VOBA-1610 file (N, C-alpha, C; in pm, whole numbers, padded with zeros to 5 digits, always signed):
BEGIN
Met-02634+04703+05191Met-02562+04810+05113Met-02647+04877+04967Arg-02641+04936+04927Arg-02743+05009+04828Arg-02718+04973+04705Ala-02824+04926+04614Ala-02826+04879+04470Ala-02956+04934+04392Val-02923+04912+04306Val-03025+04992+04196Val-03101+04867+04105Arg-03242+04865+04140Arg-03351+04769+04106Arg-03454+04863+04011Asn-03529+04751+03935Asn-03636+04798+03876Asn-03736+04737+03924Thr-03832+04845+04013Thr-03920+04772+04108Thr-04083+04785+04023Glu-04199+04736+04120Glu-04314+04811+04056Glu-04349+04946+04063His-04232+05059+04129His-04245+05173+04136His-04138+05248+04030Gly-04095+05134+03948Gly-04000+05225+03853Gly-03850+05189+03932Ile-03739+05273+03860Ile-03617+05232+03919Ile-03603+05328+04083Gln-03521+05224+04138Gln-03522+05259+04316Gln-03410+05191+04347Val-03332+05303+04454Val-03233+05249+04504Val-03247+05203+04650Leu-03226+05035+04646Leu-03300+04982+04778Leu-03158+04917+04828Glu-03190+04900+04999Glu-03081+04826+05068Glu-03090+04691+05054Val-03007+04611+05013Val-03008+04475+04981Val-02905+04424+05088Pro-02890+04282+05051Pro-02780+04221+05135Pro-02654+04237+05092Glu-02531+04225+05134Glu-02407+04218+05112Glu-02366+04133+04993Pro-02293+04136+04870Pro-02287+04043+04774Pro-02232+03926+04827Glu-02280+03809+04786Glu-02215+03684+04811Glu-02210+03606+04667Gly-02094+03519+04653Gly-02056+03419+04536Gly-01925+03403+04559Asp-01875+03313+04457Asp-01750+03281+04410Asp-01666+03404+04345Gly-01578+03414+04418Gly-01474+03512+04357Gly-01457+03662+04470Pro-01391+03746+04408Pro-01354+03850+04483Pro-01513+03959+04513Ile-01449+04031+04569Ile-01574+04160+04571Ile-01544+04287+04524Val-01585+04336+04444Val-01543+04494+04385Val-01649+04604+04419Tyr-01548+04659+04499Tyr-01625+04804+04547Tyr-01626+04878+04408Val-01741+04903+04398Val-01810+05006+04247Val-01751+05127+04258Arg-01701+05186+04182Arg-01663+05334+04152Arg-01757+05391+04049Ala-01778+05330+03925Ala-01867+05355+03827Ala-01929+05270+03773Gly-02047+05319+03742Gly-02121+05195+03631Gly-02214+05259+03526Ser-02168+05246+03362Ser-02274+05325+03276Ser-02370+05252+03251Ile-02468+05328+03206Ile-02613+05265+03162Ile-02607+05250+03008Cys-02625+05106+03004Cys-02671+05060+02866Cys-02784+05085+02784Gly-02802+05090+02653Gly-02922+05050+02598Gly-02993+04957+02644Ser-02935+04843+02681Ser-03034+04715+02686Ser-03059+04744+02824Asp-02996+04822+02933Asp-03069+04845+03053Asp-03175+04917+03040Leu-03197+05009+02954Leu-03326+05096+02931Leu-03423+05006+02847His-03384+04900+02769His-03487+04843+02745His-03547+04722+02844Met-03468+04662+02912Met-03498+04573+03048Met-03596+04625+03096Val-03551+04758+03182Val-03679+04809+03248Val-03806+04836+03189Asn-03824+04833+03043Asn-03980+04797+02996Asn-04050+04689+03042Phe-03940+04559+03055Phe-04018+04444+03116Phe-04111+04436+03238Gly-04060+04535+03307Gly-04144+04576+03466Gly-04041+04514+03559Pro-04081+04465+03672Pro-03972+04475+03770Pro-03891+04360+03768Ile-03805+04391+03820Ile-03659+04262+03781Ile-03619+04240+03932Glu-03553+04099+03956Glu-03547+04067+04092Glu-03389+04098+04132Phe-03327+04147+04003Phe-03185+04145+04086Phe-03152+04288+04009Thr-03001+04305+04068Thr-02938+04431+04071Thr-02911+04457+03916Leu-02893+04574+03851Leu-02914+04629+03717Leu-02732+04609+03714Gly-02692+04663+03577Gly-02570+04703+03580Gly-02448+04604+03544His-02439+04612+03387His-02308+04536+03352His-02187+04579+03311Glu-02190+04735+03307Glu-02074+04799+03233Glu-01995+04862+03373Val-01921+04829+03432Val-01865+04870+03571Val-01722+04848+03596Ala-01664+04937+03706Ala-01512+04941+03730Ala-01525+04952+03860Gly-01440+04943+03935Gly-01397+04948+04107Gly-01268+04901+04147Val-01261+04886+04277Val-01142+04838+04321Val-01184+04726+04404Leu-01050+04636+04406Leu-01073+04527+04491Leu-01036+04552+04692Glu-01053+04451+04737Glu-00998+04473+04882Glu-00866+04542+04925Asp-00783+04487+04807Asp-00642+04546+04835Asp-00593+04659+04739Gly-00731+04713+04692Gly-00682+04829+04627Gly-00664+04826+04457Thr-00672+04695+04415Thr-00649+04699+04263Thr-00749+04742+04201Arg-00733+04806+04074Arg-00839+04893+04007Arg-00882+04795+03902Val-00977+04738+03882Val-01051+04672+03797Val-01161+04705+03700Ala-01194+04681+03581Ala-01289+04667+03518Ala-01385+04496+03512Val-01480+04520+03467Val-01554+04365+03501Val-01591+04329+03373Asp-01567+04174+03331Asp-01615+04110+03198Asp-01776+04070+03271Pro-01846+04116+03238Pro-02013+04047+03287Pro-02052+03929+03234Ala-01980+03870+03116Ala-02023+03732+03071Ala-01943+03648+03132Ser-02012+03594+03243Ser-01959+03492+03345Ser-01952+03338+03301Gly-02083+03313+03243Gly-02096+03198+03195Gly-02123+03084+03312Cys-02190+02959+03257Cys-02215+02839+03336Cys-02100+02774+03418Gly-01972+02799+03302Gly-01856+02706+03365Gly-01853+02563+03319Thr-01969+02524+03301Thr-01983+02362+03242Thr-02043+02341+03123Cys-02103+02434+03050Cys-02121+02385+02894Cys-02015+02370+02799Asp-02037+02333+02692Asp-01935+02301+02606Asp-01849+02442+02546Gln-01938+02574+02529Gln-01913+02675+02512Gln-01816+02759+02631Cys-01851+02730+02747Cys-01750+02784+02833Cys-01626+02681+02845Ala-01653+02567+02822Ala-01534+02478+02811Ala-01425+02510+02733Arg-01454+02580+02614Arg-01357+02628+02502Arg-01323+02765+02539Gly-01376+02819+02627Gly-01300+02963+02662Gly-01412+03051+02619Ala-01526+03028+02537Ala-01622+03126+02455Ala-01725+03122+02579Thr-01732+03200+02691Thr-01796+03193+02792Thr-01896+03293+02744His-01897+03404+02655His-01979+03478+02594His-02073+03432+02506Leu-02048+03330+02500Leu-02182+03194+02411Leu-02225+03117+02491Cys-02212+03107+02614Cys-02237+02998+02714Cys-02382+02967+02683Arg-02418+02838+02686Arg-02542+02769+02635Arg-02639+02814+02752Asn-02630+02871+02845Asn-02753+02896+02948Asn-02775+03046+02923Gly-02743+03121+02799Gly-02768+03253+02792Gly-02752+03366+02892Phe-02874+03424+02928Phe-02874+03547+03009Phe-02865+03492+03168Glu-02868+03392+03187Glu-02871+03341+03333Glu-02752+03368+03412His-02641+03401+03343His-02500+03440+03435His-02451+03543+03381Leu-02517+03599+03297Leu-02480+03763+03230Leu-02491+03855+03354Leu-02396+03919+03437Leu-02400+03981+03525Leu-02487+04126+03493Gly-02597+04170+03558Gly-02678+04288+03581Gly-02784+04243+03435Val-02779+04141+03383Val-02886+04068+03285Val-02985+03957+03325Gly-02872+03869+03382Gly-02954+03750+03453Gly-02905+03730+03586Ala-02819+03795+03639Ala-02767+03798+03768Ala-02723+03939+03824His-02699+03938+03953His-02676+04091+04035His-02564+04141+03943Gly-02565+04269+03893Gly-02486+04329+03838Gly-02405+04439+03951Gly-02395+04565+03892Gly-02303+04670+03942Gly-02339+04782+03976Phe-02453+04809+03955Phe-02512+04958+04027Phe-02575+04914+04149Ala-02447+04905+04193Ala-02428+04891+04349Ala-02317+04930+04434Ser-02311+04943+04570Ser-02194+04975+04629Ser-02095+04844+04582Ala-02125+04741+04558Ala-02049+04625+04584Ala-02099+04510+04484Val-02020+04435+04394Val-02068+04313+04333Val-01979+04193+04347Ala-02005+04079+04350Ala-01915+03967+04349Ala-01899+03916+04208Val-01752+03906+04194Val-01726+03889+04016Val-01635+03751+04038Pro-01635+03656+03954Pro-01564+03564+03943Pro-01397+03594+03903Gly-01288+03573+03979Gly-01178+03642+03949Gly-01124+03605+03824His-01150+03535+03722His-01101+03515+03595His-01192+03636+03506Lys-01275+03671+03582Lys-01358+03787+03512Lys-01329+03962+03541Leu-01198+03950+03585Leu-01147+04099+03617Leu-01043+04104+03514Val-01090+04257+03494Val-00957+04334+03383Val-00860+04421+03456Thr-00760+04385+03489Thr-00668+04509+03535Thr-00663+04638+03458Leu-00665+04736+03532Leu-00668+04863+03436Leu-00525+04910+03446Pro-00504+04982+03290Pro-00376+05029+03298Pro-00351+05185+03404Glu-00217+05208+03453Glu-00245+05322+03569Glu-00306+05456+03506Ser-00294+05503+03376Ser-00333+05607+03312Ser-00499+05610+03286Leu-00546+05526+03303Leu-00678+05527+03283Leu-00750+05554+03423Arg-00855+05646+03421Arg-00915+05689+03504Arg-01023+05580+03571Ile-01053+05598+03690Ile-01103+05445+03751Ile-01269+05510+03697Glu-01283+05637+03726Glu-01397+05699+03664Glu-01442+05686+03556Asp-01394+05649+03448Asp-01404+05637+03296Asp-01381+05483+03285Ala-01325+05396+03357Ala-01336+05237+03339Ala-01444+05141+03298Cys-01559+05217+03352Cys-01695+05146+03334Cys-01718+05139+03166Leu-01635+05219+03094Leu-01631+05207+02959Leu-01579+05097+02891Val-01484+05032+02965Val-01415+04895+02939Val-01497+04824+02839Glu-01592+04778+02932Glu-01694+04700+02851Glu-01773+04731+02732Pro-01825+04850+02726Pro-01883+04887+02568Pro-01795+04899+02483Ile-01676+04954+02524Ile-01575+04977+02389Ile-01521+04854+02355Gly-01517+04734+02451Gly-01444+04604+02426Gly-01563+04527+02353Val-01686+04560+02325Val-01806+04516+02248Val-01750+04556+02106Ala-01729+04664+02121Ala-01694+04723+01961Ala-01539+04679+01908Val-01464+04690+02001Val-01335+04611+01971Val-01374+04457+01923His-01442+04395+01972His-01444+04272+01937His-01553+04257+01808Ser-01616+04348+01784Ser-01653+04353+01662Ser-01622+04394+01544Val-01495+04486+01566Val-01384+04517+01457Val-01310+04418+01433Arg-01251+04318+01539Arg-01197+04210+01549Arg-01277+04113+01429Leu-01391+04094+01456Leu-01487+03974+01364Leu-01516+04033+01233Ser-01484+04163+01216Ser-01527+04208+01091Ser-01409+04154+00982Gly-01290+04142+00983Gly-01175+04106+00928Gly-01105+04225+00867Met-01133+04324+00938Met-01056+04462+00917Met-00861+04427+00916Gly-00809+04451+00841Gly-00670+04427+00818Gly-00594+04565+00786Gly-00669+04710+00786Gly-00641+04816+00765Gly-00642+04861+00629Gly-00678+05037+00669Gly-00669+05079+00523Gly-00814+05073+00478Glu-00920+05019+00521Glu-01073+05020+00465Glu-01152+05163+00503Arg-01236+05193+00398Arg-01329+05267+00437Arg-01450+05211+00514Val-01480+05259+00635Val-01555+05214+00753Val-01690+05300+00740Ala-01812+05256+00778Ala-01922+05334+00811Ala-01983+05268+00940Val-02055+05360+01002Val-02116+05341+01150Val-02267+05386+01130Val-02357+05307+01133Val-02524+05353+01108Val-02541+05343+01252Gly-02588+05448+01353Gly-02609+05480+01451Gly-02524+05533+01541Ala-02533+05650+01608Ala-02417+05722+01667Ala-02425+05731+01808Gly-02544+05630+01863Gly-02547+05614+01997Gly-02383+05616+02084Ser-02408+05535+02190Ser-02301+05507+02254Ser-02234+05369+02203Ile-02267+05313+02150Ile-02212+05192+02073Ile-02162+05225+01943Gly-02235+05298+01888Gly-02190+05334+01773Gly-02094+05424+01767Leu-02084+05500+01865Leu-01955+05608+01874Leu-01854+05494+01920Ala-01861+05422+02015Ala-01762+05326+02034Ala-01709+05249+01938Ala-01782+05196+01837Ala-01708+05142+01727Ala-01662+05225+01632Val-01662+05373+01645Val-01588+05459+01598Val-01447+05474+01641Ala-01430+05468+01780Ala-01334+05467+01821Ala-01238+05350+01846Ala-01317+05211+01804Ala-01250+05124+01793Ala-01184+05072+01646Ala-01253+05095+01562Ala-01217+05092+01418Ala-01147+05221+01349Arg-01153+05320+01404Arg-01059+05431+01350Arg-00902+05399+01358Pro-00855+05357+01456Pro-00675+05316+01415Pro-00653+05230+01326Leu-00751+05142+01261Leu-00766+05071+01135Leu-00767+05134+01043Ala-00897+05207+01035Ala-00931+05235+00924Ala-00879+05363+00856Asp-00896+05380+00708Asp-00836+05476+00638Asp-00953+05598+00661Glu-01076+05587+00648Glu-01190+05690+00723Glu-01290+05609+00779Val-01319+05690+00865Val-01482+05649+00924Val-01602+05760+00886Gly-01712+05685+00821Gly-01831+05785+00808Gly-01920+05737+00931Ile-02040+05841+00957Ile-02129+05795+01037Ile-02266+05854+01008Thr-02364+05801+01037Thr-02486+05849+01024Thr-02560+05856+01157Ala-02634+05951+01178Ala-02692+05971+01328Ala-02826+06048+01313Arg-02913+06047+01400Arg-03059+06100+01431Arg-03003+06247+01518His-02918+06287+01560His-02932+06428+01650His-02762+06494+01611Asp-02784+06608+01603Asp-02678+06680+01607Asp-02555+06653+01675His-02583+06615+01801His-02477+06639+01914His-02396+06480+01877Gln-02487+06399+01839Gln-02411+06254+01789Gln-02318+06295+01681Ile-02346+06367+01599Ile-02267+06372+01479Ile-02101+06471+01534Ala-02156+06550+01614Ala-02047+06631+01692Ala-01917+06535+01773Ala-02000+06434+01810Ala-01924+06352+01919Ala-01861+06269+01822Gly-01927+06228+01724Gly-01819+06123+01593Gly-01720+06225+01581Glu-01741+06353+01527Glu-01612+06403+01467Glu-01508+06424+01549Arg-01586+06459+01685Arg-01441+06441+01797Arg-01375+06340+01814Leu-01430+06196+01764Leu-01322+06082+01734Leu-01295+06061+01630Gly-01294+06165+01529Gly-01240+06141+01380Gly-01323+06101+01276Ala-01455+06061+01298Ala-01552+06047+01181Ala-01614+06177+01112His-01672+06156+01041His-01750+06243+00946His-01872+06202+00892Ala-01982+06282+00842Ala-02080+06214+00786Ala-02068+06104+00653Ala-02143+06026+00678Ala-02099+05931+00579Ala-02140+05969+00432Thr-02076+05936+00324Thr-02081+05960+00201Thr-02038+05859+00097Gly-02107+05806+00000Gly-02042+05717-00076Gly-02057+05575-00025Glu-01945+05476-00075Glu-01957+05325-00036Glu-01857+05318+00049Tyr-01854+05190+00134Tyr-01782+05152+00238Tyr-01724+05005+00230Asp-01614+04979+00273Asp-01593+04851+00285Asp-01640+04753+00384Val-01673+04803+00523Val-01716+04765+00584Val-01828+04832+00699Val-01939+04813+00695Val-02066+04902+00770Val-02108+04829+00915Phe-02058+04903+01015Phe-02124+04884+01136Phe-02293+04900+01152Glu-02370+04804+01186Glu-02504+04841+01194Glu-02505+04850+01339Ala-02554+04952+01429Ala-02546+05019+01541Ala-02672+05053+01595Ala-02766+05081+01537Ala-02925+05119+01583Ala-03003+05034+01601Gly-03002+04893+01569Gly-03094+04800+01577Gly-03230+04807+01523Thr-03247+04867+01399Thr-03388+04905+01358Thr-03375+04870+01176Glu-03516+04853+01141Glu-03488+04798+01001Glu-03445+04868+00913Ser-03471+05015+00967Ser-03408+05096+00856Ser-03266+05164+00872Ala-03192+05113+00958Ala-03064+05135+00988Ala-03009+04995+00912Leu-03063+04910+00912Leu-03027+04790+00850Leu-03038+04822+00686Ser-03125+04873+00634Ser-03148+04914+00474Ser-03031+05025+00475Thr-02999+05117+00548Thr-02902+05225+00534Thr-02756+05148+00537Ala-02771+05079+00603Ala-02596+04993+00611Ala-02584+04904+00475Ala-02687+04841+00449Ala-02690+04801+00280Ala-02657+04891+00166Glu-02714+05010+00167Glu-02713+05108+00082Glu-02586+05162+00097Leu-02505+05164+00183Leu-02370+05228+00213Leu-02237+05115+00179Cys-02304+04993+00215Cys-02170+04898+00182Cys-02156+04860+00011Arg-02035+04850+00012Arg-01988+04858-00135Arg-02028+04718-00175Pro-02025+04663-00318Pro-02043+04523-00344Pro-01919+04429-00286Asn-01950+04312-00225Asn-01906+04204-00147Asn-01811+04297-00044Gly-01893+04376+00002Gly-01838+04415+00134Gly-01920+04366+00258Thr-01927+04407+00376Thr-01941+04322+00509Thr-02010+04407+00605Ile-02142+04379+00623Ile-02244+04421+00722Ile-02195+04352+00887Val-02184+04433+00951Val-02138+04380+01090Val-02258+04435+01200Phe-02327+04346+01242Phe-02436+04359+01371Phe-02360+04400+01505Leu-02360+04505+01534Leu-02334+04543+01639Leu-02416+04554+01738Ser-02561+04629+01689Ser-02661+04654+01792Ser-02719+04509+01835Thr-02829+04535+01918Thr-02895+04441+01993Thr-03024+04431+01922His-03070+04327+01863His-03189+04322+01796His-03322+04252+01880Trp-03379+04338+01954Trp-03472+04284+02057Trp-03585+04225+01971Glu-03619+04256+01866Glu-03731+04190+01765Glu-03672+04138+01618Pro-03763+04062+01564Pro-03697+04013+01438Pro-03682+04164+01349Val-03628+04186+01238Val-03621+04276+01122Val-03562+04222+00975Ala-03638+04270+00890Ala-03638+04219+00754Ala-03492+04280+00716Ile-03427+04169+00639Ile-03317+04202+00568Ile-03330+04264+00438Pro-03250+04371+00393Pro-03283+04419+00263Pro-03227+04322+00167Ser-03310+04219+00134Ser-03232+04087+00062Ser-03202+04112-00086Leu-03283+04209-00152Leu-03257+04238-00283Leu-03127+04303-00291Ala-03110+04426-00211Ala-02980+04496-00210Ala-02869+04404-00164Ala-02892+04322-00108Ala-02760+04225-00033Ala-02725+04135-00107Met-02826+04058-00197Met-02830+03971-00299Met-02729+04019-00412Met-02774+04171-00459Met-02745+04215-00596Met-02594+04281-00579Lys-02545+04280-00443Lys-02436+04342-00392Lys-02330+04211-00375Glu-02396+04128-00310Glu-02316+03991-00260Glu-02298+04026-00122Leu-02323+04086-00031Leu-02292+04133+00076Leu-02256+04011+00175Gly-02164+04025+00273Gly-02137+03953+00343Gly-02203+04016+00518Phe-02263+03886+00597Phe-02308+03945+00728Phe-02197+03887+00863Gln-02198+03951+00943Gln-02147+03935+01076Gln-02174+03959+01172Trp-02234+03874+01268Trp-02292+03904+01370Trp-02168+03884+01486Ser-02221+03989+01577Ser-02090+04033+01707Ser-02169+04044+01817Tyr-02122+03970+01933Tyr-02198+03968+02065Tyr-02110+03960+02178Cys-02107+04075+02278Cys-02014+04052+02378Cys-01856+04095+02345Thr-01777+04011+02428Thr-01622+04010+02427Thr-01582+03869+02438Ser-01451+03872+02392Ser-01401+03711+02430Ser-01256+03732+02424Ala-01181+03616+02470Ala-01037+03615+02444Ala-01019+03589+02291His-00884+03627+02222His-00826+03567+02110His-00724+03526+02149Glu-00630+03530+02026Glu-00491+03446+02019Glu-00412+03528+02088Gly-00436+03687+02085Gly-00315+03788+02144Gly-00367+03870+02260Gly-00468+03809+02324Gly-00532+03848+02422Gly-00656+03833+02481His-00738+03942+02511His-00866+03961+02547His-00921+04103+02498Asp-01015+04100+02417Asp-01070+04241+02397Asp-01118+04331+02515Leu-01119+04309+02592Leu-01155+04409+02726Leu-01000+04455+02749Asp-00897+04369+02745Asp-00765+04440+02766Asp-00731+04535+02657Asp-00761+04472+02513Asp-00730+04600+02429Asp-00813+04737+02465Ser-00955+04687+02481Ser-01012+04840+02523Ser-00974+04915+02616Ala-00920+04860+02758Ala-00878+04922+02833Ala-00740+05010+02776Ala-00692+04938+02692Ala-00538+04999+02643Ala-00597+05121+02535Leu-00686+05098+02483Leu-00749+05201+02367Leu-00799+05313+02463Leu-00873+05320+02571Leu-00927+05397+02658Leu-00831+05476+02719Ala-00688+05409+02750Ala-00610+05492+02829Ala-00515+05536+02733Ala-00494+05506+02603Ala-00410+05578+02501Ala-00464+05693+02471Asp-00600+05686+02478Asp-00685+05813+02401Asp-00791+05886+02507Pro-00776+05964+02582Pro-00851+06012+02709Pro-01003+06085+02634Glu-00979+06100+02498Glu-01085+06182+02464Glu-01183+06075+02440Ile-01183+05961+02407Ile-01297+05878+02410Ile-01401+05881+02510Ala-01349+05903+02651Ala-01426+05876+02733Ala-01479+06031+02781Asn-01396+06123+02745Asn-01450+06249+02747Asn-01558+06287+02641Thr-01564+06225+02551Thr-01667+06243+02448Thr-01770+06155+02486Leu-01752+06053+02506Leu-01880+05949+02520Leu-01963+05955+02674Ile-01889+06018+02761Ile-01976+06035+02898Ile-01998+06174+02912Thr-02120+06191+02881Thr-02192+06341+02920Thr-02248+06357+03063His-02301+06231+03121His-02371+06272+03233His-02301+06207+03340Arg-02284+06251+03474Arg-02268+06152+03599Arg-02361+06176+03709Phe-02396+06077+03754Phe-02490+06105+03854Phe-02461+06021+04011Pro-02458+06046+04135Pro-02429+05978+04240Pro-02550+05856+04211Leu-02528+05744+04290Leu-02607+05629+04283Leu-02731+05632+04340Asp-02767+05741+04466Asp-02907+05748+04486Asp-02966+05825+04395Asp-02934+05897+04280Asp-03003+05963+04180Asp-03019+05870+04062Ala-03023+05723+04089Ala-03043+05656+03956Ala-03143+05679+03883Ala-03282+05718+03960Ala-03397+05746+03846Ala-03370+05834+03775Glu-03312+05964+03816Glu-03301+06050+03728Glu-03208+06009+03607Ala-03086+05953+03639Ala-02994+05929+03546Ala-03055+05808+03448Phe-03169+05744+03470Phe-03213+05633+03370Phe-03319+05729+03297Arg-03346+05825+03372Arg-03449+05938+03269Arg-03398+06004+03193Val-03262+06092+03226Val-03164+06128+03127Val-03113+06060+03001Ala-03063+05903+03044Ala-03002+05838+02953Ala-03109+05785+02879Ala-03226+05805+02884Ala-03345+05766+02786Ala-03355+05867+02710Asp-03329+05986+02758Asp-03375+06111+02639Asp-03258+06139+02537Arg-03230+06068+02455Arg-03111+06079+02355Arg-03112+06238+02275Ala-03250+06292+02272Ala-03250+06420+02218Ala-03198+06522+02303Ser-03185+06512+02438Ser-03142+06576+02543Ser-02975+06624+02533Gly-02921+06530+02440Gly-02768+06528+02464Gly-02683+06438+02510Ala-02777+06343+02540Ala-02698+06237+02649Ala-02649+06131+02560Ile-02515+06081+02604Ile-02479+05991+02546Ile-02442+05870+02645Lys-02333+05873+02718Lys-02337+05785+02806Lys-02370+05826+02962Val-02424+05789+03024Val-02464+05829+03157Val-02402+05743+03265Val-02313+05786+03341Val-02262+05702+03444Val-02311+05718+03592Leu-02321+05632+03646Leu-02371+05604+03838Leu-02221+05590+03883Glu-02208+05663+04014Glu-02106+05676+04082Glu-02132+05663+04230Pro-02122+05518+04265Pro-02157+05494+04405Pro-02098+05585+04514
//
């Protein structure tokens, strides 16, 4: 079968063995490129197949999205159902430490499959995972409804936060580097951030973004870390101290008392097709993976979410 891997010659589509492992085989229909995928290719050649934002069909035709946080299944965190906090870290995370879904097919543990609503297009269902990450962060933020919310950074994960927060928030403000990102935020019901906010989602992963988040957050407000910080960043400690700000980290998705973040994400996408229409800006066949990665890395070109379709 065909699979996308980062080789010594860059992104290539290779012929690899058919997937093996415990659990069903998902025949991939769509996989979206994450910012972490773009960051990982800078590390050099990677032995495993990339891709953790994936949707496809099972042998019997069931349409599913994939929860990539498989976990080891034996540590204390997996035992309590928090597989996203698995003690073995990235080792079992599909597309990050194990073979992912930028391929014709991928083996996925059965309990890590998300059955899709009938009204959600399979071509858009690769967004279930990234939207789910934002849904998870909104849940951890403690929002109860009616808050003023700001999102710092309007890449795909920042716009996902807009989509996830909007049903609860009184209003959503955003900051962005590019005009097309502001336009996308407006399509999702946000506007340029002004004033102070109850909850601020930091979705850019930079020191300057964190400083902006502290400026936008009201006294006793909460900053939610939604971005991935690949290197240490300095906390704007004076502003945080003088406002007595709270900080909440958010990572991947998880089960909760009412269900699972990914089921909530799938329902949100099914109820509002404008989310996928706004976030997905480019689609490429799997064989054009190198070009897809190039486009995804060029944010100034208008790319938000770039999708590979095997």
